[in-house]
LUMVEX-181191 format. One record per atom (N, C-alpha, C, O): residue in one letter; y, x negated, z. Coordinates in steps of 0.05 Angstrom, whole numbers, padded with zeros to 5 digits, always signed. Atoms other than C-alpha are relative to their C-alpha. Layout:
LUMVEX-181191
aYXZ;...
end
This chain:
LUMVEX-181191
x-00007+00006-00028;x+00306+00315+00029;x+00026-00015+00001;x+00029-00034-00015;x-00026+00014-00001;x+00376+00294+00048;x-00003-00028+00012;x-00020-00034+00028;x-00001+00028-00010;x+00393+00221+00061;x+00009+00000+00029;x+00028+00015+00036;x-00008+00000-00028;x+00397+00205+00135;x+00013-00027+00008;x+00030-00027+00026;x-00011+00026-00007;x+00413+00130+00138;x+00003-00017-00025;x-00011-00013-00045;x-00003+00020+00021;x+00437+00074+00094;x-00025-00017-00002;x-00037-00024+00019;x+00023+00018+00005;x+00380+00034+00063;x+00010-00025-00014;x+00023-00023-00035;x-00010+00025+00011;x+00395-00039+00049;x-00024-00019-00004;x-00040-00023+00015;x+00020+00021+00006;x+00350-00091+00016;x+00013-00027+00003;x+00035-00031-00008;x-00009+00027-00002;x+00360-00163+00036;x-00019-00018-00015;x-00043-00018-00009;x+00016+00016+00017;x+00335-00211-00016;x+00008-00030+00000;x+00031-00037+00003;x-00004+00029+00002;x+00327-00287-00022;x-00010-00008-00028;x-00033-00016-00031;x+00008+00007+00027;x+00327-00301-00097;x-00003-00030-00004;x+00010-00046+00010;x+00002+00028+00008;x+00305-00366-00128;x-00017-00017+00019;x-00034-00007+00033;x+00017+00019-00015;x+00277-00428-00095;x+00011-00007+00027;x-00001-00024+00041;x-00012+00005-00026;x+00321-00427-00033;x-00021+00007+00021;x-00032+00029+00022;x+00020-00003-00021;x+00275-00436+00027;x+00011+00004+00028;x-00004+00004+00047;x-00012-00003-00026;x+00324-00424+00083;x+00007+00030+00004;x+00024+00040-00011;x-00005-00029-00003;x+00323-00352+00109;x+00011+00008+00027;x+00011+00032+00033;x-00011-00008-00027;x+00354-00355+00178;x+00023+00019-00002;x+00024+00039+00012;x-00023-00018+00004;x+00419-00324+00154;x-00008+00028-00009;x+00003+00048+00000;x+00009-00026+00010;x+00383-00269+00116;x-00013+00016+00023;x-00009+00040+00024;x+00013-00014-00022;x+00342-00252+00177;x+00020+00009+00021;x+00017+00030+00033;x-00021-00008-00019;x+00404-00251+00222;x+00014+00024-00010;x+00018+00043+00005;x-00014-00023+00010;x+00440-00203+00176;x-00018+00024-00001;x-00010+00047+00004;x+00019-00023+00001;x+00377-00160+00167;x-00002+00012+00028;x-00002+00037+00031;x+00002-00010-00028;x+00371-00154+00243;x+00025+00014+00008;x+00024+00035+00021;x-00026-00012-00008;x+00445-00139+00252;x+00003+00028-00014;x+00012+00047-00001;x-00001-00025+00014;x+00442-00084+00199;x-00019+00021+00013;x-00012+00044+00017;x+00019-00017-00013;x+00380-00055+00231;x+00010+00009+00027;x+00008+00033+00034;x-00010-00007-00026;x+00411-00057+00300;x+00024+00019-00002;x+00030+00033+00017;x-00022-00019+00004;x+00471-00020+00271;x-00009+00027-00010;x+00007+00045-00016;x+00011-00026+00007;x+00425+00036+00251;x-00008+00003-00029;x-00016+00025-00037;x+00007-00002+00028;x+00412+00020+00178;x-00030-00006-00003;x-00042-00021+00013;x+00027+00007+00007;x+00343+00018+00147;x+00001-00025-00017;x+00017-00027-00036;x-00001+00026+00014;x+00329-00053+00122;x-00027-00007-00012;x-00048-00004+00002;x+00024+00010+00013;x+00278-00078+00072;x+00006-00030-00006;x+00025-00037-00019;x-00003+00029+00004;x+00270-00154+00073;x-00022-00009-00019;x-00046-00006-00014;x+00019+00007+00020;x+00237-00183+00011;x-00014-00026+00005;x-00035-00032-00007;x+00011+00026-00005;x+00222-00252+00039;x+00011-00021-00019;x+00028-00015-00036;x-00010+00023+00016;x+00232-00320+00006;x-00010+00000-00029;x-00030+00013-00035;x+00008+00007+00027;x+00229-00341-00066;x-00006+00023-00019;x-00026+00024-00033;x+00004-00024+00017;x+00237-00274-00101;x+00017-00004-00025;x+00039-00015-00025;x-00014+00000+00025;x+00257-00268-00173;x+00020+00023+00000;x+00016+00043+00014;x-00018-00023+00002;x+00316-00224-00192;x-00015+00026-00008;x-00009+00048+00001;x+00016-00023+00008;x+00265-00179-00226;x-00015+00013+00023;x-00015+00038+00026;x+00014-00011-00023;x+00225-00171-00162;x+00019+00014+00019;x+00013+00035+00030;x-00020-00012-00018;x+00287-00157-00122;x+00009+00027-00010;x+00011+00047+00005;x-00009-00025+00012;x+00311-00103-00170;x-00022+00021+00001;x-00017+00044+00007;x+00023-00019+00000;x+00242-00071-00176;x-00004+00011+00028;x-00008+00035+00032;x+00003-00009-00028;x+00236-00068-00100;x+00022+00018+00008;x+00018+00039+00021;x-00023-00017-00007;x+00306-00040-00092;x-00003+00028-00012;x+00003+00048+00002;x+00003-00026+00013;x+00291+00016-00141;x-00024+00015+00013;x-00021+00039+00019;x+00023-00013-00012;x+00222+00031-00111;x+00007+00010+00028;x-00003+00031+00037;x-00007-00007-00027;x+00251+00032-00041;x+00025+00019+00002;x+00032+00027+00024;x-00023-00018+00000;x+00311+00075-00062;x+00022-00009+00018;x+00032+00007+00035;x-00020+00011-00018;x+00361+00030-00028;x+00028+00007-00011;x+00032+00012-00034;x-00028-00005+00007;x+00436+00041-00027;x+00014-00027-00008;x+00032-00027-00024;x-00013+00026+00004;x+00453-00034-00028;x-00021-00022+00000;x-00042-00020+00012;x+00016+00024+00000;x+00424-00102-00042;x+00018-00022+00011;x+00040-00027+00000;x-00013+00024-00010;x+00446-00162-00001;x-00015-00025-00008;x-00039-00027-00001;x+00012+00025+00009;x+00431-00229-00033;x+00009-00023+00017;x+00033-00027+00020;x-00006+00024-00016;x+00428-00292+00009;x-00009-00024-00015;x-00032-00026-00023;x+00008+00024+00015;x+00430-00359-00026;x+00016-00024+00010;x+00040-00023+00013;x-00012+00025-00008;x+00443-00430-00004;x-00004-00022-00020;x+00007-00044-00016;x+00008+00021+00019;x+00415-00468-00063;x+00020-00007-00021;x+00016-00027-00036;x-00020+00006+00021;x+00476-00465-00108;x-00005+00015-00026;x+00010+00011-00045;x+00007-00015+00025;x+00444-00419-00160;x+00013+00028-00001;x+00004+00044-00017;x-00012-00026-00002;x+00488-00360-00142;x+00014+00009-00026;x+00014+00033-00032;x-00013-00008+00024;x+00526-00361-00208;x-00019+00009-00022;x-00011+00022-00041;x+00021-00009+00018;x+00461-00349-00245;x-00015+00024+00011;x-00019+00044-00003;x+00017-00021-00012;x+00421-00306-00197;x+00014+00026+00007;x+00004+00048+00002;x-00015-00024-00006;x+00474-00257-00173;x+00006+00017-00025;x-00001+00041-00025;x-00005-00016+00024;x+00496-00236-00243;x-00026+00010-00013;x-00026+00032-00025;x+00025-00009+00011;x+00423-00232-00265;x-00009+00026+00014;x-00019+00044+00001;x+00008-00024-00014;x+00409-00180-00210;x+00018+00023-00009;x+00007+00045-00014;x-00018-00021+00009;x+00470-00140-00232;x-00007+00009-00028;x-00008+00033-00034;x+00009-00007+00027;x+00448-00143-00305;x-00025+00016+00000;x-00027+00036-00014;x+00025-00015-00002;x+00378-00120-00287;x+00004+00028+00011;x-00009+00047+00002;x-00006-00027-00010;x+00405-00062-00247;x+00012+00018-00022;x+00004+00041-00024;x-00011-00015+00023;x+00446-00040-00307;x-00021+00008-00020;x-00022+00030-00029;x+00021-00005+00019;x+00386-00046-00352;x-00019+00022+00010;x-00031+00037-00006;x+00017-00020-00012;x+00347-00001-00304;x+00015+00025+00007;x+00005+00043+00020;x-00017-00023-00006;x+00405+00049-00300;x+00002+00004+00030;x+00002+00027+00040;x-00001-00002-00029;x+00410+00033-00226;x+00025-00015+00010;x+00026-00026+00032;x-00025+00014-00008;x+00481+00004-00225;x+00015+00013+00023;x+00035+00003+00032;x-00012-00013-00024;x+00498+00053-00169;x-00008-00015+00026;x+00003-00009+00047;x+00008+00015-00023;x+00462+00005-00122;x+00021-00023+00004;x+00025-00039-00014;x-00020+00019-00006;x+00516-00037-00089;x-00013-00028+00004;x-00034-00030+00017;x+00010+00027-00004;x+00506-00113-00092;x+00021-00016+00015;x+00044-00017+00007;x-00018+00018-00015;x+00536-00159-00040;x-00016-00025+00006;x-00041-00026+00003;x+00014+00025-00003;x+00519-00231-00023;x+00012-00017+00022;x+00034-00012+00032;x-00009+00019-00019;x+00526-00288+00024;x-00013-00027-00004;x-00034-00029-00017;x+00011+00027+00002;x+00513-00362+00030;x+00021-00021-00004;x+00045-00016+00001;x-00018+00022+00005;x+00544-00428+00012;x+00012+00004-00028;x+00000-00004-00048;x-00012-00008+00026;x+00591-00403-00043;x+00029-00009+00000;x+00045+00002+00016;x-00028+00009+00002;x+00656-00439-00062;x+00018+00023-00007;x+00010+00042-00020;x-00019-00021+00005;x+00718-00396-00064;x+00005+00006-00029;x+00007+00030-00037;x-00004-00005+00029;x+00727-00405-00139;x-00024+00015-00012;x-00020+00032-00030;x+00024-00015+00009;x+00656-00380-00150;x+00001+00028+00011;x-00007+00047-00003;x-00002-00027-00013;x+00668-00322-00102;x+00017+00018-00018;x+00009+00041-00023;x-00018-00016+00017;x+00725-00297-00146;x-00015+00009-00026;x-00012+00032-00035;x+00015-00007+00025;x+00681-00300-00209;x-00022+00020+00006;x-00027+00038-00011;x+00021-00019-00007;x+00624-00264-00174;x+00011+00028+00005;x-00001+00048-00003;x-00013-00026-00004;x+00671-00208-00152;x+00007+00012-00027;x+00003+00037-00031;x-00006-00011+00026;x+00695-00201-00224;x-00025+00008-00015;x-00024+00026-00032;x+00025-00006+00013;x+00622-00199-00247;x-00014+00025+00011;x-00034+00034+00001;x+00011-00025-00011;x+00608-00139-00203;x-00012-00002+00028;x-00021+00018+00039;x+00009+00002-00027;x+00587-00167-00136;x+00022+00013+00018;x+00045+00006+00015;x-00020-00015-00016;x+00621-00121-00085;x+00015-00017+00021;x+00038-00013+00026;x-00012+00018-00020;x+00634-00174-00032;x-00018-00024+00004;x-00042-00023+00000;x+00014+00025-00005;x+00614-00245-00015;x+00008-00010+00028;x+00031-00013+00034;x-00004+00009-00027;x+00606-00267+00057;x-00009-00029+00003;x-00028-00038-00010;x+00006+00028-00003;x+00604-00339+00081;x-00014-00004+00027;x-00011+00012+00046;x+00014+00006-00026;x+00560-00370+00136;x+00020-00003+00023;x+00042-00013+00019;x-00017+00002-00023;x+00589-00366+00205;x+00018+00024+00004;x+00031+00027+00025;x-00016-00025-00003;x+00625-00300+00192;x-00014+00019+00019;x-00039+00018+00022;x+00011-00020-00018;x+00615-00244+00241;x-00018+00020-00016;x-00009+00030-00037;x+00017-00020+00013;x+00557-00198+00222;x+00013+00027+00001;x+00008+00044-00016;x-00014-00026-00002;x+00601-00140+00244;x+00017+00004-00025;x+00021+00027-00033;x-00016-00003+00025;x+00644-00154+00182;x-00016+00012-00022;x-00007+00030-00037;x+00018-00012+00020;x+00585-00139+00137;x-00006+00029+00006;x-00006+00046-00012;x+00006-00027-00008;x+00567-00077+00176;x+00024+00018-00006;x+00021+00040-00017;x-00024-00016+00005;x+00639-00051+00172;x+00005+00003-00029;x+00013+00025-00038;x-00003-00002+00029;x+00642-00067+00098;x-00018+00021-00012;x-00009+00038-00027;x+00019-00020+00011;x+00580-00026+00083;x+00007+00028+00010;x+00006+00046-00006;x-00007-00026-00010;x+00601+00031+00128;x+00024+00011-00016;x+00025+00034-00024;x-00024-00009+00014;x+00670+00034+00095;x-00006+00008-00029;x+00003+00028-00039;x+00007-00006+00027;x+00641+00031+00025;x-00014+00027-00003;x-00007+00044-00020;x+00017-00024+00003;x+00590+00086+00036;x+00014+00024+00013;x+00007+00047+00006;x-00016-00023-00011;x+00638+00129+00077;x+00015+00012-00024;x+00016+00037-00026;x-00014-00011+00023;x+00679+00135+00013;x-00019+00013-00020;x-00014+00035-00030;x+00019-00011+00020;x+00618+00146-00031;x-00012+00027+00009;x-00014+00045-00007;x+00013-00024-00010;x+00586+00199+00013;x+00019+00019+00015;x+00011+00040+00025;x-00020-00017-00014;x+00651+00227+00043;x-00010+00008+00028;x-00009+00031+00035;x+00011-00005-00027;x+00621+00220+00112;x+00015-00019+00019;x+00029-00037+00011;x-00012+00018-00020;x+00643+00188+00177;x-00019-00024+00002;x-00043-00022-00002;x+00017+00024-00002;x+00618+00116+00189;x-00023+00004+00019;x-00044-00007+00014;x+00022-00004-00019;x+00577+00138+00249;x-00024+00014-00012;x-00046+00007-00006;x+00021-00015+00012;x+00537+00187+00208;x-00016-00017-00020;x-00039-00010-00027;x+00013+00016+00020;x+00519+00132+00159;x-00022-00018+00012;x-00039-00029-00002;x+00019+00018-00013;x+00478+00093+00210;x-00015+00013+00023;x-00025-00001+00040;x+00017-00012-00020;x+00445+00145+00253;x-00017+00021-00014;x-00017+00022-00039;x+00019-00018+00012;x+00394+00199+00241;x+00012+00027-00008;x-00003+00045-00018;x-00013-00025+00009;x+00445+00254+00227;x+00000+00001-00030;x+00001-00019-00044;x+00000-00004+00029;x+00443+00283+00157;x+00028-00005-00012;x+00048+00004-00001;x-00026+00005+00013;x+00498+00258+00111;x+00007+00024-00017;x-00010+00033-00034;x-00008-00023+00016;x+00536+00316+00081;x+00004-00008-00029;x+00012-00030-00036;x-00006+00003+00028;x+00539+00323+00006;x-00020-00018-00015;x-00015-00026-00038;x+00019+00017+00014;x+00477+00282-00011;x-00025+00017-00007;x-00044+00006-00018;
end
């Protein structure tokens, strides 16, 4: 069956107990027409990757405010590689210093968003990325129309 919409997993790795931002971005992505899987709080990188593979998502968005981003984000990327699922895009957000952002980008995180940024920026980023990947128009990536070439 052809893919009809982008599927995005929003995960809260580690001990971070604040999920307001994750829920806001999950709702914004859903309202933009994407299918969203929210894992809830306190998930291990292993649980996030397992769920992403089981749910056949296109992208994983990690939200973290606890300061453990330099450990948890690379761990998710490593686990995806080990599972031969490195085609799943990883992006993140939270309280992340600029110097850490650059290191995360070099480690394979596709983009890092900071609190207070417009949710539309995340939506546009995902649409642009997958437009290139699927050679489709951005509108087709978030509605029920079939994506060509998938």
